[in-house]
C-alpha positions in Angstrom: -103.1 33.1 24.7 -104.1 36.6 23.7 -107.6 36.2 22.2 -107.9 39.9 21.4 -106.0 42.6 19.7 -106.3 46.4 20.3 -107.2 49.0 17.8 -103.8 50.7 18.4 -102.0 47.4 17.6 -103.9 47.1 14.3 -103.3 50.7 13.4 -99.5 50.5 14.2 -99.3 47.2 12.2 -101.1 48.8 9.3 -98.8 51.9 9.3 -95.8 49.6 8.9 -97.4 47.1 6.5 -99.6 49.2 4.2 -96.8 51.1 2.4 -95.3 47.7 1.4 -98.7 46.3 0.2 -100.5 49.3 -1.1 -100.6 48.2 -4.8 -101.9 44.7 -3.9 -104.5 46.1 -1.5 -105.7 48.7 -3.9 -106.0 46.1 -6.7 -108.1 43.9 -4.4 -110.2 46.9 -3.4 -110.7 48.3 -7.0 -111.2 45.0 -8.8 -113.1 42.9 -6.2 -114.5 45.4 -3.6 -112.2 44.2 -0.8 -111.9 46.3 2.3 -108.3 47.2 2.9 -108.8 47.5 6.6 -110.2 44.1 6.9 -107.4 42.7 4.8 -104.9 44.4 7.1 -106.6 42.8 10.1 -106.5 39.4 8.5 -102.8 39.8 7.8 -102.2 40.6 11.5 -104.3 37.7 12.6 -102.5 35.3 10.2 -99.1 36.7 11.3 -100.0 36.0 15.0 -101.6 32.7 14.1 -105.0 33.7 15.3 -108.3 32.9 13.6 -112.0 33.4 13.3 -114.7 31.0 12.0 -116.1 31.5 8.5 -119.4 32.7 10.0 -117.6 35.2 12.3 -115.5 36.5 9.4 -118.7 36.9 7.3 -120.4 38.9 10.1 -117.4 41.1 10.6 -117.2 41.7 6.8 -120.9 42.5 6.5 -120.8 45.0 9.4 -117.8 46.8 8.0 -119.3 46.8 4.5 -122.4 48.6 5.8 -120.3 51.3 7.5 -117.9 51.7 4.5 -120.8 52.0 2.0 -122.4 54.7 4.1 -119.3 56.8 5.0 -115.9 55.8 3.6 -116.7 54.9 0.0 -118.7 58.1 -0.7 -116.0 60.3 0.7 -113.3 58.4 -1.3 -115.4 58.9 -4.4 -115.7 62.6 -3.7 -112.0 62.9 -3.1 -111.2 61.2 -6.4 -113.5 63.6 -8.3 -112.5 66.8 -6.5 -111.0 68.5 -9.5 -113.3 71.2 -10.6 -112.9 74.2 -13.0 -114.4 76.5 -10.3 -111.3 76.1 -8.1 -107.7 77.1 -8.7 -105.1 74.3 -8.7 -104.1 75.3 -5.2 -107.7 75.2 -4.0 -108.2 71.8 -5.6 -105.1 70.5 -3.8 -106.3 71.9 -0.5 -109.7 70.3 -1.0 -108.2 67.0 -1.9 -105.8 67.0 1.1 -108.7 67.9 3.4 -110.8 65.0 2.0 -107.8 62.7 2.3 -107.3 63.5 6.0 -111.0 62.9 6.6 -110.8 59.6 4.7 -107.9 58.6 6.8 -109.9 59.3 10.0 -112.7 57.1 8.6 -110.1 54.3 7.9 -108.9 54.5 11.4 -112.6 54.4 12.6 -113.1 51.3 10.5 -110.2 49.6 12.2 -111.7 50.5 15.6 -115.0 49.0 14.6 -113.3 45.9 13.4 -111.6 45.4 16.7 -114.7 46.4 18.7 -116.9 43.8 16.8 -114.2 41.1 16.5 -115.2 38.0 18.5 -112.7 36.2 20.7 -110.0 34.7 18.5 -108.7 31.2 18.5 -105.1 30.1 18.0 -105.7 27.9 15.1 -104.5 28.4 11.5 -107.2 29.2 9.0 -106.9 30.7 5.6 -108.9 33.8 6.5 -107.7 36.0 3.6 -108.8 33.3 1.1 -112.1 32.9 2.9 -112.7 36.6 2.7 -111.7 37.0 -0.9 -113.8 34.0 -1.9 -116.8 35.9 -0.5 -116.0 38.6 -3.1 -115.2 36.5 -6.2 -115.2 32.9 -7.3 -112.2 33.5 -9.5 -109.3 32.5 -7.2 -106.7 33.2 -9.9 -107.8 36.9 -9.7 -106.5 37.3 -6.2 -103.6 34.9 -6.0 -100.8 37.4 -6.9 -102.0 40.2 -4.5 -102.5 37.6 -1.8 -99.0 36.3 -2.3 -97.7 39.9 -2.2 -99.5 40.5 1.1 -98.1 37.4 2.7 -94.6 38.1 1.5 -94.8 41.6 3.0 -96.1 40.7 6.4 -93.7 37.7 6.7 -90.8 40.2 6.3 -92.0 42.1 9.3 -91.3 39.3 11.8 
């Protein structure tokens, strides 16, 4: 049993899956504060039938949230508000692209941190995505459709 995954495995999986689940991930991020990289890791673990305990998931989520609040989220907010009358349209575009590239590097770093801090995995089935989303909201109906979309997409990768 492989009780670990590599950062490169997670990144490659994400590059394939994310375009198929972008709307669902962004909905969970925008409406409930979900971290897309953690969702992608949980998809990979579920696909490989690997699991964490509830406590391990909480610790991983908390660690990632601290990093994201300090680095990724402020940069994302800056990118989203990068339109300014002081800049030409071309300059605004260049600024936005530069911030987007930096944000992508932070996303990759988040994935590296997830793998680095991920405890050894067990090969038991656990509803990790539900456990994670339940940490963010008590309204299970709010995330049922995005969760269904995520599962449909990664099931099609097999």
